[in-house]
N, C-alpha and C positions, 0 to 999 in steps of 0.2 A: 425403459420408461421409468420415470420417477413414481414409485408406488405411494399410494395414499396410506397414511398410518391408521391402524385400527383404533376404534374407540368403542368399547363394549362389543356388541355383536355386529356392528357395522363398520363403515369407514369414516375416517376423519376427512373433512373437506379440505381441498388444497387452497392454501391462502398465500396471496402475494401482497406484500406491503412495500409501497414506494416511499422511501424516506428522502426528505428534502431539507438539508441544513440551511437555515436562513439567518441573514443579518440585514435587516431593513430592506426587504424585498417587496414592499406593498405595490410598487409600480409594475414589476415584472412577474410577480407570482401568479396573477390571474391567467396570463397567457400560458405559463408553465402548467398550471392545473388543468386548463381546458384541453391540452394536448394528451393528457394521460387517459388511456382507454380504461373504462370501468368493466368491460367484458372482454375476456381473453380466452380463447379455446384451451381447455385443459386446466383452467383456473376457476375455482368456485367463488372465491372472494377476492376482490381487489380493493385494498384500503390504502390510505395515504397518511403518512406521518410527517408533520412539520416540526422541525427542531428549532426552537426559538433561542438562538445563540446571543441573547442580550439585545433583541430588537427594541428600538425606541420609536418606531413608527407604527402603522396600522397593519403590519404583517399578520399578526395573530387574528385580528378582527376579520381581515380579508379571507384568511384561511377558513374561519368558522362560517362566514357567509357563503363560501363556495362548497360547503359540505365536507370538509376534511374531518376524518374520524378521530385522529390522534394528534395531540399537541404536547410536545415535551418542552418545558420551559426551563431556562437557566436564569438565575438572578442577574447575571452579567455576561459579557463576552468571554468565552473560554477558548476559542479557537476552533478551526475546522476539524483538527484531529480529535479533540475531545467530543465535539458535536457528533461526528461520525461514529465514534466508538459507543457513545451513549445511545445513539439511534439504533445501532446493531443490537445492543443488549435489550433495548425496549422491544424491538421487533421480535426477537427470540422469545421474550416473555409473553408476547401476545400470540405466539403460536405460528409465526410466519414460516412457511416452507421455502419461500424464495423471497429475497430482499433485493430490491433495485434501488440504487442510489443515483440521484440526479441533482442538478443545481437549480437554485431558485431564480437564476438570472435568465432563464429560458434559452440557455445556450444549446441544449440538446433537444431534439424533437421527440416528444413523449410518444408519438405514434409508432416509434420503432421498438417500444417495450416488448410487444409480442414476439418480435424476431429475436430480441435479446434473451428472453427467457426460454425460448424454444429448445436450445441445446441442453438446458438443465432439465426440462420436462422430459426430454427424450433420453436422459441418462448419459449424455455424451460429454458433459462438462460439469465442473464444480464452480467455476468462475468464468464469466463471459465479460469481456471488456469491449466497449464500443470504440471502434476505430473511426475517428473523424477524418482520416486521410489528410493530415496537416498540410501536405503540399498542395491540396486542392481548396483549402479554406481561404476564401477571398479576403477576409479582413485580417488575416495573419500577415505580419510583415515578413520580408525576405529573411531577415535574421532569425525571427521566431520560428519560421518553417524549418530552417536548417538546424537550429538548436534542438527543436523538438525531435527531428529525425535522428540527429546524432545521439541525443539523450536516450531515445528509445532503443537504439542499437546497443548502447553501453549497458542499459538495464537488462536487455534481452540476453546479453552475454553473461552478466552476473547472475541472472536468474536461471539460465539454462533453458529458457522457453522463448518463443517468438512473441514479442509484444510490440506491434507497429506504432501504437499511440499510448505510451505509458502514462502520459499526463491526463488522459481522459478520465473524468469522474463519473461517466455514465456506465455503470457496471451492474451486473446481476450476480448475486451470491446464492448458492444453494445453502440449505440449512447447515450442511456439513462444513462448507467453506467458512460460513459466518462464525461457527464455533471454533474452527481450527485457527483462523487468522487473528492475530492480536495487533493492536495499534501501539507502536512504540514511539510515536512522535506526535506533538501537538500541532505540527505545521500542515502536513498533508499525508493522506494514507496511500496515495496512488503508487508511488515508487516502492514504499514499504511493503505493501501487499503483493505487488508483482514479484518482488524478490522472494518473499516468504512463500508464495504459492509455488514458485519453481522449486525451492529448496525442500518444501514439504510434499512435493510430488502431487499437488492438486492439479487436476486436469483443467488447463486454462486455454481458452480460445478467444480470438478476436473476430468481430464482425463489423463490416462497414456500416456506419450510421449516418443519418442526416443531421445537419446543424441548422439553427435558426439565425436570423440576422442579429448582429451584435447590438445589444441594447445599452450596455454600460461597460466601463473598464473593470478589470478584475480587482477584487478587494483582497485577494490572497497575497499578492505581492505588488510592490510599487513599480517595479520594472523587471525586465527579463534577467538582468544581472543578479538581482536578489533571488529570483526563483532558481537560477542555475546554481548559485553558490549553496543555497540551502538544500537543494535536491542532491547535489554532489555529497554534501555532508551526510545526508540520509543514506545514500548509496553505500558509502564507505562503512558507515556504522552498521547497517543491516547486513551487508555482505560479510563484514569481518566477524559478526556475531555467529555466522554459520561456517565461515571458512577461516577462522582465526589462525589455526596452525599453518595453513598454506600461506597466508599473507605475512605473518611474522617470520616464518621460516625463510621465505623468499628474501625479505629485507635483511634478515640476519645473515644469510649466506652471502649476499652481495657485500655487506660490510666486512664479514669475516674473510672473504676472498680478497678484497681490496687490502685489508690489513696484512694478510699473509704475503701478498705480492710485494707490498712495500717493505715488509720485513726481510724478504729474500734479497731485495735490492740493497738494504742496509748491510746484510751479511756479505754480499758480494764486495762492496766497497771496503768492509772491515777486514776481510781476509785476503783480498787479492789486489788491493791498492794501498797507497800510502796515505790516503785521505781518511784516517781513522776518526778524527774528531769533527769532521765537517758534515756529518750526516746524522747527528744525534736527533734532530727534529724528525727525521724519517722513523727512527726507532720509537719515539714518543707517539707519533701519529699511528704507526702500526699497532702499538699496544692498545691505544684508544679504540681503534676500529675492531681489533680482535675481541676486546672486552664487550664493546657495543653489540657486535654480531652474536656473541655467545649469550648476552643478556636478552636480545630480541628472540632468540630461539627458545630460551627458558620462558620468556613471557608468552610466546605462542603456545607452549605446552600448558601453562597455567590457564590461559584464555580458552584453550580447547576443553580443559576440564570444567571450567565455568560454563561453557556452552553446553556440555553434556548435562550439567545440572539444570540449565535453563530448559533443555529439551524435556527433562523429567517434569519440571514445574508446569510447562505448557501442556504436557499430556495430562497431568493431574487437573489442570484448569479445564481442559476439554471434557474430561470425565465428569467433573463437578457440574459443568454446564448441561451435560446430557442428563444427569440425575435431576437437576433442578427443572429442566423442561419436562421430564417424565412425571415428576411430582405435580407440576403445574397442569399437565394434561389430565392426570388422575383427578385432581380437584375439580377441573372444569367439567369432567364427565359425570360427576355426582350432583 
């Protein structure tokens, strides 16, 4: 079970904050907020945070009218990645023990939040990802269903964990996971955090969730092609940051082996045939491939050293976050 933290001679109440990044969600936000339960077994306080990512409509006014406790405002649109990261920091400063992220378009059914946080309360997980079961979502096109499934399998392989619906933004983070995971992209956190969670050995599970009827098109990407291309870029960048040596060494060895074989071919024609001058191009290509392969391997070594440094920096960042939260708790107790 997730233990409640001490405060003086008693226990600190267990707090859940539901964060909702918003960009002009005045029409869909009321339905989203109505679905969020305010009483959950094992949770003492349920609060809501609205992240105003440059809204130009009445999103903030609607949130206040419906009793939202926290509103974090940006002077302009900064993107989902920035909004999510800022929300996580804000929730930690407010003493959240569990953070649930959902969308303001009412895509996810808020009534499933108790099920989503249960594994964290029971100490069985650090991160819980809601599985929409994309193949069963009626308003998903055939292509989107297949691409979602394929993408989830690729990310699961890269992360070393099973994530059936990697694009799902309906997630519950324990305090530990929220402090451990970092946002390295301003596009979307879903792929990034899935791979990080797997590589950092955070216990991650997926649970089936319900979805609501589609109310509007996604504002994160204009079409599925944009989403796929940007997500693939994130996959390569995040995975290579943890497995740089493996990736560069594999590419380097392929280039080196190709150069070596072409070089052997040149030597065969040079020593055993009369065609001495007709295969100079093979020699040049072999030299280029050998040098390229060797350089890739060296690049992998350097990248691996940089990744080691990154690991130290992330650990320092995690420790600083813990110190800051400890100081904040001490101030609040006096």
